[in-house]
VOVEX-732120 format. One line per 2 residues: number of its first residue (from 1); their letters; for each residue x, y, z of N, C-alpha, C, O. Coordinates in nm, 2 decimals. Layout:
N
NUM	A	X,Y,Z,X,Y,Z,X,Y,Z,X,Y,Z ~ ...;
REM end
This chain:
69
1	MK	0.36,1.26,0.54,0.33,1.15,0.63,0.39,1.02,0.58,0.40,1.00,0.45 ~ 0.44,0.94,0.67,0.49,0.81,0.63,0.42,0.71,0.72,0.41,0.72,0.84;
3	QT	0.37,0.60,0.65,0.30,0.50,0.73,0.34,0.36,0.68,0.36,0.34,0.56 ~ 0.34,0.26,0.77,0.37,0.12,0.73,0.24,0.04,0.74,0.16,0.06,0.84;
5	FN	0.22,-0.04,0.64,0.10,-0.12,0.63,0.13,-0.27,0.63,0.23,-0.31,0.56 ~ 0.06,-0.35,0.70,0.07,-0.50,0.69,-0.02,-0.54,0.57,-0.14,-0.50,0.57;
7	IS	0.03,-0.61,0.47,-0.04,-0.65,0.35,-0.04,-0.80,0.35,0.06,-0.86,0.33 ~ -0.16,-0.86,0.35,-0.18,-1.00,0.35,-0.20,-1.05,0.21,-0.25,-0.98,0.12;
9	GM	-0.16,-1.18,0.18,-0.19,-1.25,0.06,-0.09,-1.23,-0.05,-0.11,-1.29,-0.16 ~ 0.02,-1.16,-0.03,0.12,-1.14,-0.14,0.21,-1.27,-0.14,0.25,-1.31,-0.04;
11	SC	0.23,-1.32,-0.26,0.31,-1.44,-0.27,0.42,-1.43,-0.38,0.50,-1.52,-0.39 ~ 0.42,-1.33,-0.46,0.52,-1.32,-0.57,0.54,-1.17,-0.61,0.47,-1.08,-0.56;
13	EH	0.63,-1.15,-0.70,0.66,-1.01,-0.75,0.54,-0.95,-0.82,0.52,-0.83,-0.82 ~ 0.46,-1.04,-0.89,0.34,-0.99,-0.95,0.24,-0.92,-0.85,0.18,-0.82,-0.87;
15	CV	0.23,-0.99,-0.73,0.15,-0.93,-0.63,0.20,-0.80,-0.58,0.13,-0.70,-0.56 ~ 0.33,-0.79,-0.57,0.40,-0.66,-0.53,0.36,-0.55,-0.63,0.33,-0.44,-0.59;
17	AR	0.38,-0.58,-0.76,0.35,-0.49,-0.86,0.20,-0.44,-0.86,0.17,-0.33,-0.88 ~ 0.12,-0.53,-0.83,-0.03,-0.50,-0.83,-0.06,-0.41,-0.71,-0.13,-0.31,-0.72;
19	VE	0.00,-0.44,-0.59,-0.02,-0.35,-0.47,0.04,-0.21,-0.50,-0.02,-0.11,-0.47 ~ 0.17,-0.21,-0.55,0.23,-0.08,-0.58,0.14,0.00,-0.68,0.13,0.12,-0.66;
21	GA	0.09,-0.06,-0.78,0.01,0.01,-0.88,-0.12,0.06,-0.82,-0.16,0.18,-0.85 ~ -0.18,-0.01,-0.73,-0.30,0.03,-0.66,-0.27,0.16,-0.57,-0.35,0.25,-0.57;
23	IK	-0.16,0.16,-0.51,-0.12,0.27,-0.42,-0.08,0.39,-0.51,-0.12,0.50,-0.48 ~ 0.00,0.37,-0.61,0.06,0.48,-0.69,-0.05,0.55,-0.77,-0.04,0.66,-0.81;
25	AL	-0.17,0.48,-0.79,-0.28,0.54,-0.86,-0.35,0.65,-0.77,-0.43,0.72,-0.83 ~ -0.33,0.65,-0.64,-0.39,0.74,-0.55,-0.33,0.88,-0.56,-0.21,0.89,-0.57;
27	PG	-0.41,0.99,-0.55,-0.35,1.12,-0.55,-0.28,1.15,-0.42,-0.32,1.11,-0.31 ~ -0.16,1.21,-0.42,-0.09,1.25,-0.30,0.02,1.15,-0.27,0.10,1.18,-0.17;
29	VK	0.04,1.04,-0.34,0.14,0.94,-0.30,0.28,0.99,-0.35,0.29,1.04,-0.47 ~ 0.38,0.99,-0.26,0.51,1.04,-0.30,0.61,0.92,-0.32,0.69,0.93,-0.41;
31	KV	0.60,0.81,-0.24,0.69,0.70,-0.25,0.62,0.58,-0.19,0.55,0.58,-0.10 ~ 0.65,0.46,-0.26,0.59,0.33,-0.21,0.71,0.23,-0.21,0.78,0.22,-0.31;
33	KI	0.72,0.16,-0.10,0.82,0.05,-0.09,0.75,-0.07,-0.03,0.71,-0.07,0.08 ~ 0.73,-0.17,-0.12,0.67,-0.30,-0.07,0.77,-0.40,-0.05,0.86,-0.42,-0.13;
35	NL	0.76,-0.47,0.07,0.85,-0.58,0.11,0.78,-0.71,0.11,0.69,-0.74,0.20 ~ 0.80,-0.80,0.01,0.73,-0.92,-0.01,0.76,-1.02,0.11,0.67,-1.08,0.16;
37	KK	0.89,-1.02,0.15,0.92,-1.12,0.26,0.86,-1.08,0.39,0.82,-1.17,0.47 ~ 0.84,-0.95,0.42,0.78,-0.91,0.55,0.63,-0.88,0.53,0.57,-0.85,0.63;
39	NN	0.58,-0.90,0.41,0.44,-0.87,0.39,0.39,-0.74,0.44,0.29,-0.72,0.50 ~ 0.48,-0.64,0.41,0.44,-0.50,0.44,0.48,-0.40,0.34,0.55,-0.43,0.24;
41	GV	0.44,-0.28,0.36,0.47,-0.17,0.27,0.48,-0.04,0.34,0.40,-0.02,0.44 ~ 0.57,0.04,0.30,0.59,0.18,0.36,0.54,0.28,0.25,0.59,0.27,0.13;
43	VK	0.45,0.37,0.29,0.40,0.47,0.19,0.43,0.60,0.25,0.39,0.64,0.36 ~ 0.49,0.69,0.17,0.50,0.83,0.20,0.40,0.90,0.12,0.39,0.88,-0.01;
45	YD	0.32,0.99,0.18,0.21,1.06,0.11,0.18,1.19,0.17,0.22,1.22,0.29 ~ 0.11,1.27,0.09,0.07,1.40,0.14,-0.07,1.38,0.21,-0.17,1.35,0.15;
47	DS	-0.06,1.40,0.35,-0.18,1.38,0.42,-0.29,1.48,0.41,-0.40,1.47,0.47 ~ -0.27,1.58,0.33,-0.38,1.68,0.29,-0.46,1.62,0.17,-0.57,1.67,0.15;
49	QL	-0.41,1.52,0.11,-0.47,1.46,-0.01,-0.52,1.32,0.01,-0.61,1.27,-0.06 ~ -0.46,1.25,0.11,-0.48,1.11,0.12,-0.48,1.07,0.27,-0.42,1.13,0.35;
51	TD	-0.55,0.96,0.30,-0.56,0.91,0.43,-0.52,0.76,0.43,-0.52,0.69,0.33 ~ -0.48,0.71,0.55,-0.45,0.57,0.57,-0.57,0.48,0.52,-0.55,0.38,0.45;
53	EK	-0.69,0.53,0.55,-0.81,0.45,0.51,-0.83,0.44,0.36,-0.87,0.33,0.32 ~ -0.79,0.54,0.29,-0.80,0.53,0.14,-0.70,0.44,0.08,-0.72,0.36,-0.01;
55	II	-0.58,0.44,0.14,-0.47,0.34,0.10,-0.52,0.20,0.13,-0.51,0.11,0.04 ~ -0.57,0.18,0.25,-0.62,0.04,0.29,-0.73,0.00,0.19,-0.73,-0.12,0.15;
57	AA	-0.82,0.09,0.16,-0.93,0.05,0.07,-0.88,0.01,-0.07,-0.93,-0.08,-0.12 ~ -0.78,0.09,-0.12,-0.73,0.06,-0.25,-0.66,-0.07,-0.26,-0.68,-0.15,-0.35;
59	VT	-0.58,-0.10,-0.16,-0.50,-0.23,-0.16,-0.60,-0.35,-0.13,-0.58,-0.45,-0.20 ~ -0.69,-0.33,-0.04,-0.79,-0.44,-0.02,-0.87,-0.46,-0.14,-0.90,-0.58,-0.17;
61	AA	-0.91,-0.36,-0.21,-0.99,-0.37,-0.34,-0.91,-0.45,-0.44,-0.97,-0.51,-0.53 ~ -0.78,-0.44,-0.44,-0.69,-0.51,-0.53,-0.67,-0.65,-0.49,-0.61,-0.73,-0.57;
63	GY	-0.73,-0.69,-0.38,-0.73,-0.83,-0.34,-0.63,-0.87,-0.23,-0.61,-0.99,-0.20 ~ -0.58,-0.77,-0.16,-0.48,-0.79,-0.05,-0.53,-0.72,0.08,-0.51,-0.60,0.09;
65	PT	-0.59,-0.80,0.17,-0.63,-0.73,0.30,-0.52,-0.66,0.36,-0.40,-0.71,0.37 ~ -0.54,-0.54,0.41,-0.44,-0.45,0.46,-0.48,-0.38,0.58,-0.60,-0.35,0.61;
67	EV	-0.38,-0.35,0.67,-0.41,-0.28,0.79,-0.28,-0.20,0.83,-0.17,-0.23,0.78 ~ -0.30,-0.10,0.91,-0.19,-0.02,0.96,-0.11,-0.10,1.06,-0.17,-0.16,1.15;
69	L	0.02,-0.09,1.05,0.11,-0.16,1.15,0.13,-0.07,1.27,0.19,-0.11,1.37;
REM end
């Protein structure tokens, strides 16, 4: 599965690294690409192990409100 998320509140590369870390810590994540300028991220993951909601919860818990685009 491939999904794009709108991620609010990112202002620097440290923010990007924090978001990437929160997502990569989840089981089933295959690839993460965060775009600071567009305030979004594309996540490829195994949908038998992970859901959009779990990704949203992890990124939001890291301090960046997130929603599916």
